[in-house]
C-alpha positions in Angstrom: -0.2 0.0 0.0 2.7 2.5 1.0 4.9 1.5 -2.1 1.8 2.4 -4.5 1.2 5.6 -2.7 4.8 6.8 -3.2 4.7 6.0 -7.0 1.5 8.2 -7.6 3.2 11.1 -5.6 5.0 13.2 -8.3 8.8 14.2 -8.0 8.9 17.4 -5.8 10.4 19.3 -9.0 7.4 18.9 -11.1 5.9 20.1 -8.1 7.5 23.1 -8.0 7.7 23.4 -11.6 3.5 23.3 -11.6 3.7 25.9 -9.2 5.8 28.5 -11.1 3.5 28.1 -13.9 0.4 29.3 -11.8 2.5 31.9 -10.3 3.0 33.1 -13.8 -0.4 32.5 -14.8 -1.6 35.1 -12.1 0.9 37.7 -13.4 -1.1 37.1 -16.4 -4.4 37.0 -15.4 -3.6 40.6 -13.5 -2.3 41.9 -16.6 -4.9 40.6 -18.6 -7.4 42.5 -16.6 -5.6 45.5 -16.3 -5.6 45.6 -20.0 -9.3 45.1 -20.1 -9.7 47.9 -17.7 -7.4 50.5 -19.7 -8.9 49.8 -23.1 -12.3 49.9 -21.3 -11.6 53.7 -20.6 -10.1 54.4 -23.8 -13.2 53.3 -25.4 -15.4 55.3 -23.3 -13.1 58.3 -23.6 -13.3 57.8 -27.5 -16.8 56.7 -28.0 -18.6 58.4 -25.4 -16.3 61.5 -24.6 -15.6 60.9 -21.1 -13.1 62.8 -19.6 -10.5 60.9 -17.6 -12.2 60.8 -14.5 -15.3 59.9 -15.6 -13.8 56.9 -17.6 -11.9 55.5 -14.3 -14.6 55.8 -12.4 -17.3 54.1 -15.1 -14.6 51.1 -15.5 -14.2 50.6 -11.8 -17.7 49.0 -11.2 -15.8 45.3 -11.5 -19.9 44.0 -11.5 -18.5 40.3 -12.3 -16.3 40.1 -9.1 -19.6 38.9 -7.1 -19.0 38.7 -3.3 -15.5 40.2 -4.0 -16.6 43.4 -5.6 -15.9 45.9 -2.3 -12.1 44.4 -2.5 -11.5 45.3 -5.7 -13.8 48.9 -5.7 -11.5 49.5 -2.4 -8.3 49.1 -4.3 -9.7 51.1 -7.5 -10.3 53.8 -5.4 -7.6 54.0 -3.5 -5.1 53.5 -6.1 -6.2 54.5 -9.6 -9.1 57.3 -9.1 -6.2 59.5 -7.8 -4.4 59.4 -10.6 -7.5 60.0 -13.1 -7.1 63.7 -13.0 -3.7 63.8 -14.3 -4.6 61.8 -17.4 -0.9 60.4 -17.6 -1.6 57.2 -19.7 1.5 56.0 -18.1 0.8 56.3 -14.7 -2.6 55.9 -14.8 -2.5 52.1 -16.4 0.6 51.5 -13.9 -1.8 52.6 -10.9 -4.5 49.9 -12.8 -1.8 47.1 -13.0 -0.9 47.5 -9.1 -4.8 48.4 -7.9 -5.4 44.9 -9.9 -2.8 42.8 -8.5 -3.7 44.1 -4.7 -7.3 42.9 -5.5 -6.3 39.6 -6.8 -4.4 39.0 -3.5 -6.9 40.2 -1.6 -9.4 38.5 -3.1 -7.2 35.3 -2.8 -7.0 35.9 0.7 -10.3 36.5 1.1 -11.4 33.0 -0.6 -8.8 31.3 2.1 -10.4 32.6 5.0 -14.3 32.4 3.9 -13.2 28.6 2.5 -14.6 29.3 -0.7 -12.9 27.8 -4.1 -9.3 29.2 -4.4 -9.4 32.3 -7.4 -7.7 29.4 -9.6 -11.3 27.7 -9.6 -12.6 31.5 -10.6 -14.7 30.8 -14.7 -13.1 34.3 -15.6 -9.6 33.1 -14.5 -9.9 29.5 -15.6 -11.2 31.0 -19.2 -8.1 33.4 -19.1 -5.4 30.3 -18.7 -7.4 28.1 -20.8 -7.3 30.4 -23.4 -3.4 31.5 -23.0 -2.5 27.6 -23.0 -4.1 27.4 -26.1 -2.3 30.2 -27.8 0.9 28.3 -26.4 0.1 25.1 -27.8 -0.7 26.3 -31.1 2.4 28.7 -31.5 4.6 25.5 -30.1 2.8 23.4 -32.3 3.5 25.7 -35.2 7.3 25.7 -34.5 7.1 22.3 -34.4 6.3 21.4 -38.2 8.7 20.4 -40.5 9.6 23.9 -42.6 
């Protein structure tokens, strides 16, 4: 029995490498959400004529975050809204990325304390990861084809 359990366990190196992938996936997810928010702001400015402040306020709704929405709103209000009047694209995007990273961390901690599913099982995170892996595999397959 003990022998079977040993065979089922993956070597430590494989577990560490797998964990590294998820760390990279989280970083990619943060960048993905930040870019989505940036595009929302740009779209509202271009199509609706909103100024920076109004566009930032409207983009910071996070309706899809459900019971964790208040965490995201707090980070957005603390870290992004103060940069809106400046209208400086670089500092605003940096603030968006920092706010999203902090909100992801906050949501992850809240999920753990509530006993909810981990963020890795969130439909939005899964969709992002699946799409990224699919793109990676397509690109890798293309490189491996004989030329």
